[in-house]
N, C-alpha and C positions, 0 to 999 in steps of 0.2 A: 840283237835287240837294241833299239834306241829307246831311251826313256825320255818322256816329255811331260809338260804340264800346259794348261791353257791360259793364254791371253794376258794374265797379270803376274808380274814379279813383285814380291813383297820386300825385296832386298835392295833394289837399285834406286829407290826414291823418286820414281816418276811412273807415269802411265802412258801407254801408247793408244789410249782410248778416250782422251780428254775431248770434250765437246762443249756446246753452248746451246742456249734455248733457241728454238726456231724463230721466235719473234725478234731475236738479235742477229738473224742471219745477214751476213754480208760477205763479199769476197775477201775483204780484209780479215775478218774473223776466221773464215775457212782456211786461208793461207797460214795465219798465225797458229791455229790449233794443229793443223796438219804438219807443219814444220816441227812442232814440239813432239807430236806423236811419232813421226819418223825418226827423230833424234833419240827418243826413248826406246823405240823398237831396236835401233842399232845397239844401244846400251844393254838391253835385255839379251840380245843375241850374243854379244861379247861376254856377258856374264855367263851365259849358258855354255859357250865354248870353253871358257876358262875352267868350268866345273864339269866338263864332259857330259853336258846335257845336249843331245843332238836331235831332239824332236820338240817342236813348238807349234802351238795353235795361235795364229795371229787373230786378234780381236776384230770384230766387225766395225768398230767405231774408229778405225784408222783415219778415214776421210769423213768427217761429219756431214751428214745429209747428202752424201754423194749420189744416192739413187732417188732423192726427193725431187719433185717437180720444180722446186724453187732453185735448184742448183743448175745453172746454165754455164757455169765456169768450166773451162777445159782444164780440169785438174790433172788429167792424164798427161797432157803435154807439159804443164807447168812443173810437175814433180817427176817427170820421166827420168832425168839423170839421177835423182836421189833413189828412186826405185831400182834402177839398174845397179847402182852402187851397193845397195842392200842385197840385191839378188846375187851379185858377184861374191859377196861375203858368205851368203848361204851356200852357194855352190862350192866355193873354195873349201868350206869346212863340212860339206856333205850333211847339212842340217835338213831333216825332213820337216816339211811345212804342211799344215792343214788350216782350214778355216771352217767356221760353223755359224751360218747366218742365224739371226734371232728367230724366236718361235713364230713370229708373224709371217714367216715365209711358208706359205701353204699352196703348193701348186695344184693340189687336188680340191681346193675350195670351190664351193658352188658359185660364189660371187665373182664375176669376171674381173672386177676392179682389184680384188685381193690377189687374183692370179697374175694380173698385169704388174702389180707392185712387186710380187714375188719374183717374177721374171727379171724385172729391173734390178732387184737386189742381188740375184744370182749373177747377172751380168757385171755388176760392180765388183763382186768378190773375184770373179774370173779375171777382170781387168787388172786387179792388183797383182795376181799371180803371173799374169802374162807380162805385165810391165817389168816384173823382176826376172823375166825370161826363165821361169822354172818349168821343168818338164811336167808331164802328166801324172807323175807320182805325187805331186802336190795336190791335195784333194779338198773338195768342198763337201761337207757332210750335212745332210738334212734328214728330218723325219718324214715319214710318208704323209702325215697330216692328220686331219680330223676324220671321224667316222660318219658324221652327218646322218645318223639313224640308219645307214645302210652300208655296212663295211665292204661288201662285194662291189657295189657300185662306186664307192669311194676309191677303192684300189684300182678299178678299171679307169676311173677319171685321172688318177695319178699317171697311169700308163699312157693315156692319150695326151695329156698335157706335156709329159716328158718328151714325147715324139716331136713336139713343136719347139723344143729348145734348140739353140744353135749347137753345132758340132763342137764348138769351142768350149761350151759349158758342159756338154755331155761327157767330154773326155776327162773332166775333173770331178764330176758329181758322183757321190756315193750315198747310199741310204743306210740309216742306222735304226736298229730296233729300239722301241721305246719301252717304258715300264708299265703302260696301262692299255694301249690300244693295238699296237702292231708289234707282234713278236717276231722272232727269227723265222718261224714258219711262214708268216705273211710276207716277210721280205723275200724269202726264197721263191714264193709264188710270183712276185713281181719280177724277180731276176729271170725267171724262166721265160718271161714275155719280152723283156727289153735288155737283158744282160747287164744291168747296172750292178757294180760291185757292192757288197754288203760290209759295212764297218760294224763289227760286233761290239756292243756295249755289254760288258760282263755283268755289271750291277743291274742294268735294266733286264738282262736275261734272268738273273736271279729273282727279280721281282715279278716277271711275266714271261712264261715260257710254255712249251708244249712237252715238258718232261724230258727235254734233251739235256744230257750231261754236258758240262762245260767243254770237255774234250771233244765231244761230238759237235758241239756248236762251233768251236774253233775250226774244226775240220770242214764243216759245211760252208762257213763263211770264207775260208781260205780258198776254196775251189772257185769262188766267184771273181777272184782277182787274176788278171792277166799280167804278163811280164811288163807291159807298158804302164801298168798301174802302180808298180813297185810292190813291195811285200805288204801283206795284210796289216791294216791299222786296227788296233783294239783299244777301246776306252775301258779304264779300270777304276772302280771305287768300291766302297762297301757301306753297309748301313750304319748311320750314326746312332749310337746306343741311346735309347729312351726317346728318340724322335719319331715323327710320323714315318710310315713306310715309304722308302724312296729317298729319304734325306741323306745327303752325302756326308761321310765321316770327316771330321776336322783334320785328323792326322793319320797317316798310314798305319794300319794294323799289320805289323810285320808277320805275325803268325798266319793270318789269313792270306796275306800276299805270298808268303813262302809256299803255302799249300797250293795256291793257284799256279805258281811257277812250277812246282813239282808235277802238277797234273798236265801242264802244257809244255813241258821241256823239249818235246820232240817236234814242236812247231816253231816256225820263224815268223815273228811279227814285231811291229813297233808299238810301244805301249804308252798311251796317253793317260796320265794320272789325273782323274777328275776329283782331286782331294782339295779340301778348303784351303789348306796352307801352302798350296802351289809348289814352288821350287823347294821348300823345306822338306817335304816328303820325298821328292825326287832325289835330293842330296843324301837323305838318310838311306834310301835304297842303294844308291851308287856307292856309298861308303861300305856296303856289305860285300861288294865284289872283290 
């Protein structure tokens, strides 16, 4: 099992997701911010390797406004060598990489403009992983989307829109169960139609499920991953005490975590910690080994 955390490191003193306002858009600003983001991403990866953290989710803000209609700059060519350098480091140290586009990515939306923007955003994410020359075990995870007053039709619309995606995107795309609208059972129905792998979010499953025990949920999700996809990815968090249902905990609850590990010890998966204090919880878990 590889332990990881998403997007932000609180220890290295920089962010790989720095941006600027759209009204300030210029090629100069894009190049400046992207250079800083790529330098910080390298620092984060080096920190992770030094601390035996071999799973990381790269933030969507790496290239500001990359999928926006304003962006005509060939950032792929300009930053190609830097991406390849980072990719070589990732492959050398066998780091598992994922990405998670923002919530506005809704390929099952009724509005064609939203679908078009979603496709462009998925293309951008895919280009990052392709420029790093990472194999198809580097995944892009999305939610199924909205219900739009008719869940069955919305699921079918997801299936039909998915069919229109490029093969390059399809090989990286996985769906994740959410905490309110689409549970594991719904994801499995979509998998039966298009064979898209299911990334299991443990906390979401606890919030919204069809009475499947977590060990059963892991088993069902794992069966949707093929060899080319790498081993199953699992997101993990737990409820923040005293907060609204679904609010993520600030720091890892070791008792709950150990109970989860004991339940799933016979399965092989990489674990993404969606805990508020990021690498700090990951480091505490790794110190237990």
